[in-house]
N, C-alpha and C positions, 0 to 999 in steps of 0.2 A: 434383530432388535437393535435399536440405535440408542446412543447415549450422547446428549448434547449435540446431536446432528452429525456424529462421526460413526463410521462402521469400518470393520476390517474387511479388506477386499482381496487378500491373498498375497501371492509372491510378488517380488519386485517387478516394476514395469521395465520392459526391455525395448520399447519402441517410442518414437516421438508421439505426442498426442495427435490422434486422428490418423495415424499411419496403420498399415496392416500389421497383424500380429506376426512377430518373428520368433523363430525357435532358436534359442541360444545353443551353441555348440562349443564346448571347451576343447574338443579334439576333432581334427579333420584328417582325412587320409592324404598322406603326402604323395606327390607324383612318384610313380614306380622308378626305382633306381636303375641305372644302366646295368645291363646284364654283364657280370664279371666273367673273365675267361674261366675255362674249366680248371678246377683246382688241380695243382700239380705238387709233387713233393719238392721240397726246397732243393735247389741245385740241379733239378732234372726237368727243365722245361722242354717243350717240343722244339726241335731244331727247325728253323724256318728254311724253306727251299733255297739252296745255294749257299747256306752257311756251313762252315766246318762243324763236325759233330763233337768238338772239344771246347771246354771252357778255358782250359790252359793248354799251352803247347805240349805235344807229346813226342817222345822219340819213337823210332820204328818198332821197338820191342813192345811198346805199350799202346799201340794204335787200337787195340780192342777195348781199351779203357775209355769208352766214350760216355756221353751223358746218360745213355741208356744201358750202361754196363750192368750185367747181372751174371752171377757165377754159372748159371745154367746155359748161357748162350754158347760158350765154347763146346760144351758137351753136345748140344744139339747140332752144332756145325760139324763136329767130329763124326757123330753118328751119320749125319747126312752124307758127308764126304765118303765114309767107308762103304755105305750101301751103294751110292751112285757109281763110285769108282769100280767096285767089284762088278757091277752089271755092265758098265761101259767097256771095261777091259776085256771081259769075256766076249762081248759082242764084236769087238775089233778083232780079236784072235780068230773067232769063228768066221768072220767075213773074209779075212786074209787067207785062211786055210781053205775055205770052200771055193774061193775064186782061183785057187792054184797059184797064187803069187809066191808061195813058199813051197816049192816042190821037194826040197830036201827034208829028210827026217831028223837031221841033227839040229835041233833048235838052239844049241849052245854055240854053234859056229857063227859068231857075230861078224866075221869078215865076209859072210855070204850076204849079198845085197838084199835078198828076200827076207832072211832072218832078221837082219838089222832093221829093215823097214817095219816088220811086224813088231819088233821090240820097241822101236821109237814111237810108233803110232799108239801102242798100248799105254805108253807113258804120257804122251802129249795130251790125251783126253783128260788128264788130271787138271790142266789149267782152267778150262771152263767150269769144272766141278768146284775148284777152289773159289772161283768168282761167284758161283751160285751159293756156296756156303756163306760167303760174306753178305750176299743180298738177303737170303732167307733167314739165317740164324742171327745176323747182326743188324740187318736193315741198313746196310751201307753199300756204297758203290764199290765196284771191283778194283778201282785204282788204289785203295788203301792196302791191298795186298802187295802192291809194287813198291811204294815209297811213301815218305812222309808228306809228299806234295799231292797225294791222291792220284798219281799217274806214273807211268814208266818214263824216266828221264832219258830220252833218246840221245841227248847231247853228250851224255857220259860214256856211251858205249864205245865210240871210236877211240878216244884217248885211253880208255881202260884196256881196250883190246891189244894195242901195241905193247902195253906194259905186261900183259899176261903172256903174249908171244915171247917177249924178251926174257921172261923168267920161267914160267911153267912150260912153255913150248920148247925152250931149249932143254929143260930138264927131261921132257919126254924123249927128245932125240938122244940124249946121253944115256938114259936108262935102256932104251931099245938097242942102242949100240953096244952097251954092256951085255945085254941078253944074247947078242949074236956071238959074243966071245965064249959063251957057255959051251962046253964039250957036247957034241951031238946036235947042236943047232946049225941048221943049214939055211941058206937063202935060196928059196925056190922061185923067186920072181913074183910078179903080181899075181894075185889070186884070180881065178876065173870070174869074169864079169867085173873086172876092176873099174872100168869106166862107169858102170851102173852103181858100183859101190861109192864112187866119188859123188855121183848125183845124189844118192840117198843121204850120204854123210853131210854134204853141204846144204841140202834143203831141209833135212829133218833133225839132224843131231843138235843144232843150236836150240830148236824148240824142245827137244827131249831134255836137254840140259836145263832149260828154263823151267820146264815142268817139275823136275826134281827140286829145283830151288824154291819154286812157289809152294811146294809141299813141305820141305824140311826146314829151310831157312825162313820161309814165309809163314804159312798158316800154323804149322805145328809149333814153331818157335814163339810166335805171337800168342798162341793159345796157352802155352806153359807160362810164359812171362806174365801174362795178365792176371794170374792167380796169386802173385806175390805182392806184398805190401810195398816193397821197394823195387824200383825198376831195374837197378843194377843187379840185385840178387836174382831177379827173375830172368834177366838176360844171360847171366852166367849159367844158371841151372838149365835154361833152355838150350844153350849152345852145347853143353856136355851131353844132355839127354838126346837131342836130335842128331848129334854126331854119332852117338852109339847106334841109334835107330837107322841112320843112313848107312853105316857100315854093315850092320846086320842085314839090311835089305838087299845088299849085293852078294849075300851068301858067301862070305870069305871062307876058304878052305883051311886056313890056319891063323894063328895069332898075329903073325907079322902082317899078313894081308889085311886082317881086321884093323890093325893099328894104322896101316897106310890110309885106309878109307876114313878112319876116325880122325886122323890129323887133317885130312882134306876137309872134313865137315867143320872142324874147329876154325880152319883158315877161312872158309866161306862165311861162317858166322861173324868172324872178326871183321872182315871187310864190309859186311852188311852193317855192322854197328858203326864203322868208321865213316860210312857214306850215307846212312839214313835210308837205305833202300836195297833192293835186290840186284841192281845193275852190275855191281862189281862181282858178286857171287855168280851171276849168270855168265858173265864173261869168263871168269876163272874156270867154270865147269865146261863151257862150250869149247874153249881153246884146248883144254886137256883132252876132251873126248874126240874132237876133230883130229887133233894131232895123232892120237893113239890109233884111230881107225885108218887114217890115210897112210901112216907109216907102216902099220902092221899089214895092211892089204898090199902095200908095195913090195915088202920083203918076202911075203908068202906066209904059209901056215906054220912056219917054224917058231913064230913068236906068238905066245899066248896073249890074248886080250883079257883074260879073266883074272890073272894074279901075277905078281912078280915071278920071274923065272927061278927055277930051283937052283939052289946054291948061292944066290946073290940076293936073297930076300932083304937082309939087313942093310946092305949097301944101297939097294933101290929105295928102301924106306927113308934112309938118311938123305939121299939125293932129292927125293920128292919133298921131304920136309924143308930142305934148304931152298928149293925152288919156290915152294909155297910161301915160305917166310920172306923171300925176296919180293914176291908179289905184294904181300901184305905191307911190307915196308914202303914200296913204291906208291901204293894206294894212299897210305898215311901221309907220305910226303907231298902227294899231289893235291891234297885237300885245299891248300892255299891257292892254287891256280884254278882247280876245277870248281871250287866253292860249292860242294854239294850241300843241299839243305839237310840239316840234322834234326829239326823239330817241325812238327806240323803247324799249320795255321790254326788259330783259335779265336773264338768270339765268346766272351763270358756272358752268358744269358741267365745266370742265376739271379733270382730276385726274391723278395719277401713274399709270403703268402698274401693273397688279396683279401682285404677286409670287406665284409658285407655291410651295406648301409641299412639303418633301421627302416622298418616298414611304416611306422607311425611316428609322427613328430607333433609337438604341441602347436595348436593354431594360434595366430596372433589374437590379442584381446579385442573384443568388439567395441566399437565406439560407444560413448555414453549417450543415452537418449536425450533428445532436444525437444522442448515444448513446441507445439505447432504454432502458438501465437507469439512466440519469442519471449514469454514471461519467464518467471523464475521456475526452476526445475521442480516438479511435484515430488511430494513425499513418496518414497518407494513402497511404503507399506500401508498408508492411510490416504483416503480420498474423501472430499466433501460430498455428502449425499443430500443435503438439504434437511432442515429440522422440521419437526412436526409443529 
């Protein structure tokens, strides 16, 4: 029905006159946003290949405190090390015994070349097992078990060796000389197979010494220290605890022998902290063991390689303490010239969590309709229909 020639035609026009009908849209789908990286907890992003696993520099005792640190990782590594080492050491002992390399029944006579070879090989297998624990339980390269640089610093070995020879090596000579003065001790000359003993000592004893350091001053010390909130407290507790474990592992027959090994463990931990790695402790251990076996084999079976001689225990412990203290002092004084790295490299990869872009955004307003003949814009709600 019309009134005065006008009628209601519906919603507002949205197109120019004569143009095809358009469907207005107040919202349009925005282009899909770029896919953000996988969400990560703040401060623990994934370490890029080749980057150090630390956001801040770390001392040697705290090298387990990486971006991916978790309290259970050391426990997993310790369990893995215990199982693998038990299996590997048994296999080595069986292989040596079945092949007849150790024909003697006295497995405590370490001046016998075969017995010493068996003992050293059963300890050397600990090195690759420590490396495997770092790789599997911590997801890190084996080099972090050696030093703060992520590798063994070979340049330090020679200058540290002569310092160990001048201190602990001399101390071993003096203590063995004192043991020869003990009543009832006789020099019987080189032990049977002394040439083979020298070969075994020179080729395997440094590796055996390194293996013990990788276990006690390396993995076990780092494992204990990582659980403490402050690095210094963790390092001190780790030094005392691993020194006690180290001494107990050598089955000391008395308190003074235990104390002698305990002081040795403390000295090894001290030089490890002074240099940021195991090199100084490995040299200390290797020089001590090589000197003991070479000299003991040379003078014969009258000198025990298991414990200080009876009657002079206290004097031997005091001399050993002085010799080890002198080595620690020389290592501390040499830091200015040797310049050992004390902290690990670090790249801070921590960042804020990624914000997600909205999926829908308002569309821009559509342009106003334009009459097809260029005339004035028509009324949006009423149009002329022609009167009756």
